[in-house]
N, C-alpha and C positions, 0 to 999 in steps of 0.2 A: 408550442415549444420551439418555434423558430425553425422548423424543419421543411418549410415550403420549398427552399432551394434544393433540397435533397430528394424531392419527389421523383418517383419513377427511377430511382437509383438503387442498385442492389446493395444490401448491407455489407456483404463481403465476408471474408474470413482469411485463413492462412494462405489459400491459393488465389484469392482475388481481393484487391485492396478495398474497394467499395468506399463507404462513407468514412469520415474521420472518427477518432475515438470519442470525442465529445458528442458527436451526433449519435453514435451508437448508444452512449449512456442515456441521452434524451429519449431515444427510441424505446429503450428498456423501461424507462419511467412511464412513457405513454402507454405501453402495453399493460402495465400494472394499473394505471389510472382508468383504463377502459372498462375494467371489471367493477369499478366503483366499490372498492372494499371499505368496510367499516374501520379497519385498522390497517395502516400502510406503513411498512418498514422500508426505509431508504438508507442504504449504506454508502455514505460519501457521494451524494447525488451531484455535487458541484465539482468533483475531481475531473481534471482535464478541460475545464471551462474557464474562460476569462472572467473578469469581475462583472462585466456587463451581462454576459450570458448567465452567470451564476445568479445574479439578481433577478433577471426576468424569469428564469426557470423556477426559482423558489417563490417568487411573487405569484406566479401562475398556480403553483401547488397550494400556496396558502389560500388563495381565493377559491380554488376548487374544494379544498377541505372545509372552508367556511360555508360554501354553498351546499355541498353534499352532506355535511355533518360528519366528515371523516376525522379520525385521529391519526396524525402523521407523526411517526417517531423517526427522526433523521439523525444519523451520526455524522458530524461534520468536524473536521480537524482545524481548519483555518478559514472561517467565513469572513467576508468583508463586513465593514461596519453597517452597510445598508442591508445586507442579508441578516446580520445579527438583530437588527431592529424588527425583523419580521417574526422572530421567535416569540411564542406565547409563554412557554415554560422553558427553563434551562436546567439541565442536570450536568454537573461537573464531577468527573470521577478522577481520582488519583490513585493508581495502583490498587484498584479494587475497593477503595473507600470513598464514600459519598462526601464531597466537599460542599456541594450546594445543590438543592433541588426545590426551587421555588420559581416564582415568576421571573422572567428574564429582566424586567425593569428594576427589580430589587437587588440585582447582583452588584451594581456599583456601590450602593450604600453598604452592603454586607462586607465587601472587601475593604472599603474605607474605614468602617468601624473597627476592623481588626488590624489596622495599621498597614494596609496595602492599597492605598488609593490609586485610582487610574487617572493618568494625565488627560486633560481635555483634548489634546491633539493625538492621542493614541487610540488605536482600534481596541475596543473593550475585550473582544475575544482573544486578541493577541496578548493583552495584559493578563487575563485570567490564566490562559494556558502557560504563559511564561512563569507565572508565580507558582504553579503547582507541578512543574516539570523539574524533577530533581536530578536529571541527567547532567545538568550544568549548574552546579551550586555556586560557582564564582559569579555568574551573571546576577543572581538574585541578591548577592551580597553587595555588588556594585550599585544595584538599583536603589537600595535602601542603606546608603552609607551612614545616615544619621542614626539608624537603628538596624545594624547589619544582622541578618538571620540566614541560616541555611534553608534550602528548599524543604528539607525534611521537617524542620521546625515550623516553617510557614504552613505546611500541610497539616501538621498536628494542631496548630492554633485554629485553623479554619475548620477542621473536622470537629473539634471539641465545641467550637462556637456554634456550628450548625446543629449539633446534637442537643445543645441546651437551649436553642432558640424556640420561639413560639411556632415558627413555620414548620420545623421538624415535627413538633407535636401535632400540628394540624394535619400534616401529611400522614402520620401514623394513624391518627384517628380516622382519616378518610379511607385508608386502606382497610382498617378494621370494619368500617361501615360497609364497604364493598364486599368483604368476606361474609358479613352477616346477612347479606341479601339472599343467600341460598343459591339454589341451582345445582346442577350436576357437577360433581367434583371431577377435575381433570386428573386422571391417574396415568402414571407412566406404564405403558403397556410393553410387555415383552415382545421381542421380534418374532415373527412367524417362524414356526419350525420348518426344517428342510422338507419334510413330507408335505406340509401345507403349501409351501412355495411351489414345489413340483406339481402338485395337483392343480393349483390355480393357473400356472403357466401352461400346463398340458391342456386344460380346459379352454384356455384362450387360443392355443394353437389349433384346436380342432373345431373352432367356430366355423371356419370354411372347410383356409389355406390348403375337401378333396384336393384342393390346391396344395395343402401341406403333405398329403399322402403322395401326390405326384412328385413334389419336390424331393421327398425322401427316396422315392423309387429311382428317380434319375440319378441322384447321388450314389445310390447303391449300384446301379448299372455301371456308372463311370468307374467306381472302385473295382468292380468285377472285370471291366474291360482292361484297366491298367494292369490288374493282376494277370490276366490272360496274356497280355502283350509281353510282360516281363517274363512269363513262363516260356513263351516262344523264344525270346532272346536268350534266356538261360540255357535252353536246349541246343542252341546253335553255337553260342560263344562259350568256350570252356572256362575262361578266366573270369573271376568275380568282378574285378575292377573294370575290365573291358565290357562286361555285361551291363554294369551301371551306366557307363558312358554311352554305350550303344542305345540302351533303353531311353535314357534322358534325351539323347539326340533325336530319336524317332518321335518322342512325344513333343519335343520342342517344335519340330517341323509341322506336326499335326496342329499344335496350338496356333502357329502362325497362319495356317490355312483354315481355321475353324470359323472365320467370319466375324471375329470379335475385334482383333487388333487391326485388321483391314477388312472393309466391307466386301461382300462377295463380288460386286461389280468392279471393284478396284483391283482385284487379284489378276495377275497376268494369266491370260487364257491358257497358254501352253504350260503344262506340267502342274502349275500351282492351282489353277481353277479346274482344269481337266487333266488328270483325274483326282489330284490330291485333295481338293476341297470335298469331294464326295466320299473319299476313303476315310478322312479324319472323323472319328466319332465325336469330336468336339462340336462339329457342325450341328448334329442332331441334338446334342445335349443343350447347346446354347439356344437353339430355336425352340426346344421344348420349354426351357425356362422362360424365354420371352413370352411365349403364348400363355404359359401358366400365370404369369404376373400381369401382363398388359391386358389380357382378356378376362380379368377376374370379375367383371360385372360392375354395377353401380353407375351413377350418372356422371361420366367424365366430361370435362370441358372439351378435351380433344379425344377423338375416337382412337382407342388403342389399336384398332386395325390399321388406321392410317400411319401411326408411329411405326408399327412393325413393317409395313410395306415400303414406306418412303424413306424412313430414317435408318432402320436396321436391315432393310432389304431381305426380310424373312420370307421364305416360300410359304404362302398361305393357302396353297391348294389342298392341303390335308391338315388334319387336326394334330394336336400335341400328342395324342395317344399313338399315332403312326410313328412319330419320332421315338417314342418309348419302345415300340415293337421293333423298330430298326436297331436300336441299341441292344435289345435282347437278342436279336438275330446275330449281331456282330459278336456278342459274347459266345454264342454257340459256335460261330465260325472260328473264333480265336481258339476255343478249346479243341475243335477238330484239327486245326492246323498244328497245335501243340502235340496232339495224339499222333498225327501223321509223321511229324518230324521225329518224335521219340521212337516210333516204330521203325522208321527208316534207318535211324542211327543204330538201333539195336541190331538190325540185319546187316548193315554195311560194315560195322566195326569188326566183327569176326572175320569177314572177308579180307579187310585191310590187314589185320593181324596175320592171317594165313599167308598172304602174299609177302609180307615182310619176313616171315619165318623162312619161306622157300627161298627168298633172295639171299638170306644170310647163310643157309645151308649150301647153296650153290657156290657162294663166294668161298666158303671153307673148303669145299670139295676141289675147287680150282686151285686153291693154295696148296693143298696136299699133293696134288698131281705135279705141280711145279717143283716142290721140294724133293719128290721121289725121282724126278728126272735129273735134278742136280746131283743127287746122291749117286745115281748110276754113272754120271759123267765124271765126277771129280771126287767122289768119296766124301762129300760133305754130309755131316750128320743132320737129320731133321731137327728143326727148331733153332739151328745156329744162324748167326747173321751172315747174309750173303748178298751179293749184287750180281745180277745176271741179265744179260741182254739177249733177247730172242734172236734167232737167225733171220727171221723175216723182218726184223726192225733194223 
């Protein structure tokens, strides 16, 4: 397929350019050819290729099909004249109606006999497609000025001519012969029910993934930890909005120190590595997930232990179950912290209210004393407006 120049190159995607679009198309064709199918469907295999590449690709496919006994059905919109000569059979469709379905070598004679001859210097495929494309009726009228017809009329003439031809009868007879050969009927099956889909997917999940149980447990532990953390924040911060902001900020700091966005050895030693890295529960969740997936068994090309130690800098001195136990312990600790904070607040709040009441009563008593003294001095009634300067001021 002419892909030797792209050897050892990543195919690429949205984040990495990789090989070109034409090379990607040829790679996809090669992947299908590797399975040596009896029937191969190709949807526009020459799109994105120049005329030379299109010819070489289709020539290679033709030779492989002949050698392996494959049937290749290809949908091509605008093949070159060289590619068109490689076709064994040709099927022309116009808006769901069959215009021609015989050997490709007989197409020129068919169109000419119906008043639409192909010029010797024109690409046959271009001529056929232009004749049966009724999006541009003026072009077909200009092509046949001696006998002007609209494209709809041309399609009608060709369809009727094909239906009444010997070739159409032969194709119909061949189809009936194939149907009469017997064999199991291909019936349209109803899609699997929701319960069946759920059972199959559940059975597939429980093939190992103990790994699956561990994965679910870690997720549950993380959910409980976040819940406990937010309960602690809610018990300290009285305002709802401030609670959301504070909780999100604490979790954001923990995520930054969890060993995923920056590897443990890259974290600044002061504060961020010690102690924040060991306080963040994300550290233990991430390491548990790593060990659960990379140490899943099987014959790896690269040892999962090496990846965890050297690439992700995971602490391998203990198993993934220790990480799970640490997460469970942190859940208990968060709940105890929440209980302690709530209990303390319940005891301190009445004391604060009592102090505030005493301060208010003392202020009122002092005000009453001042008003009584003014009344004695100047006959001012209690509760009236007055300005008074103490003697000691």
